[in-house]
N, C-alpha and C positions, 0 to 999 in steps of 0.2 A: 422710418422716417421718407415721407409722401419729395413723390423724385425733385418738385422742385425746390424744395426747402436744401435737398441735398447740393443741389445744382449753386441755388446761391451761398453755401458750404465750401461747393469747391470754387463759386470766383472770387469768392474775398481770401482763399489760402492765395491762389494764383496771383492775385494784388497788391496781396504781401511782395509776394518774390517782383511782383514788376516794379512795386515805389521802391523797395530797393536797390535793385537794378540799373533806375533810369535809364527803363527803355529806349525812348529817345533816338539811341546811339547806340551807345555802345556795353548795353546790358545784352545777356544773352535769352535767345528768343528761340522758339522752338517752333519751325517753319510746319506748314500741309508739306507731306513727300512725297516726290516725287511717282513712285511705286510705294504702294499701301499693297495688305489681303486686305479679309473681311473684315480686320484687325484696326486698322488704322486709315484714312480718307480725308477728306477735302470736304468744303462747304459752302455754302452760300443759304443767305440768310434770309426769313421774311414774314416778321414779328413785329404786331404794332398795328397790322394795317398792309405792310407789303411786301410786296411781289415782288416774287424767285426769280431769278436769270430766266429761268425756264421751267416749262410744266409738264414737258415728260419726263418717262423716265429709261436709266441705263438702253443704249441700243451698240446691239456690242457689234465691233469692227466698222462702226458708223465716226464717220476723218469728218468733223466739226467744222466749217467754214466760216470767219465771220457775219458774212449777212444771211444766213439763215435763224442767226436766236439774237434778239434786240436786246441793247443794251437795259436795265434796268430803267424807268422809271422812274424820276425823281418826284410826282405825281403822290409816287405809289408810298413816301414816304414823308410826308404830312410836319411842316415844322423844321425840317433839317436848315431852312434858314434862316433862324429865329438865334439871337444870343437865350438860350436860353437852356436848363440842363435838361428838358427831351431832346432838345435840341439837335443835342450836343448825341445823344443818343441815337436821333435816326442817322443823321450824319453817320456816327456809324457804322448801322445800322444797311445805309446806302454805300460805304466804302467796300465792308463786307463782300454785297453782291455783285459790287465792280469789280474788284479781286475775284472771285467766281466765273467771270462773265469776262474775264480778261482769258480764264486760266480755258473755259471752249471755246475760245474766237482768236487770242494770241493778238487782240490789240488792247494796249497799254497806253493808250492820251488821256484818254477820261482817270484810267487809275492814278497813274502822275498827277494829273490837276487839284486829287483829292488830299495828297499827302503834303505832305515839307519838302523840300529838296534835301535836307541834313535828315531823316530817317530811313537811317541805317535797316535797324528792324523792318524797315517795310519794302525794303528792295527783298530782305531775307525773307519771310513769306510771302515771297512774287517771283522768289528765284527761278524757278523750275518754267518758269513765261516764257524766258529766249526760248529755251530746251528744246520746249514744245510749237515756238516757232518757228525756230531751225530746222527742225524733224515737217514740216505741216502738218502733226498728229497730238487730238486737244481732247481734254475730256470732253465724254457726250454728257445730252443734258440730263440734269436734275435736279428734280424739289427741294427746296428748304423748304424746314416747319422747324419753327419757332417754339424752344420752351422757354427764354424769359430773356432780361436784362432788370441792369440795375446801375443807378447810379453814385459813385467811390470819390469819395474825395481825397485831392491826393498831395501830395508839397512838390512833385513835376510837372503837371498843368494843373488846367482850370479844371478839366473830371476827371475821373476817369472810369470808360463806361466799361462792363459787364454785360456779353452778351452771348447767350447758347442756345443752341439750336440742334436740329438735326439733318442731316443728307440724306437723299434717296440712293437707292443703289445704281448707278451708274457703270461706264465704265475707260477706262485707262491705258494710253501706250506704258507700254514696262521701258525699264532704264534703257537698254538697249536699243528702244524701237521699233525692235522686231516681228512685235504682236502687241495686240492690248490685254487686259485682266481684268474680269470684273469684280464691283466694290460694293459691296452688300453697304447698311444703315452706316454713316457714322456719325459722332456724338465732340459737337463741337465745344472749348468755352474758349471764350475770346478775351480780351480786356484791349482797349483805344484808347487812348492820351489822346485826350483831346484838346486844344485849343484853338481860344475867336480870331480870329485877324479883321480888316475890310473884306475882304474877301469869303467871308464867311469862316466854316469852321475846319478844321484840318487835322487829320491822323497825322502823329507827329511822335508817336510806338506806341507799339502792338506786340501782344503778343500771347500764345496760347498752348491749347491742348486739345489732344483729338485722340479718341480711340471705338470702342463699339461701349465700352462701359467707364463714360468719364465720366458722367451726369450719376453714378446712380455708385 
């Protein structure tokens, strides 16, 4: 079966769990791990013309400061301010991009503005960012490669967006923050529960799986 079709099937399975668990706050979530080997990892999106938070590959022993990496450009996610299914897709892609930027910079103000105040699964998904800030050690720059996206019907949100992508090799600090380690290419499947308000789309729930072969 082609890789894209396998990814769609995987997202459909994840969506079933997502909807059943009401991931907007109380359901289980798979969060990006603080320490991963070559079989796990973190990511950032670049589908439908969007740009990755960083275009450079992994750099051993590099500590990345906020001024070194610009925030994802909303202009690269055309239509995310529109009350449409495609707008919800672009808004979730942007949210993921900002999440991964936060892991590279420690900046969370923009990220917080894109999620609802009671999105506990969002906090869980990004729970390692405060630790990175505390130790002044961040994920090195990486590139996101889109695999695809899909809009799913939802009983809990206006739209559930399936978004899948890979991230290029980079480095991360170990759990002890005594050293850094190399991370290979990571495959991600993410589902975002999206609701529209007067302020635009907000991410109100998130679920994810990742690893070397989650898309196959």
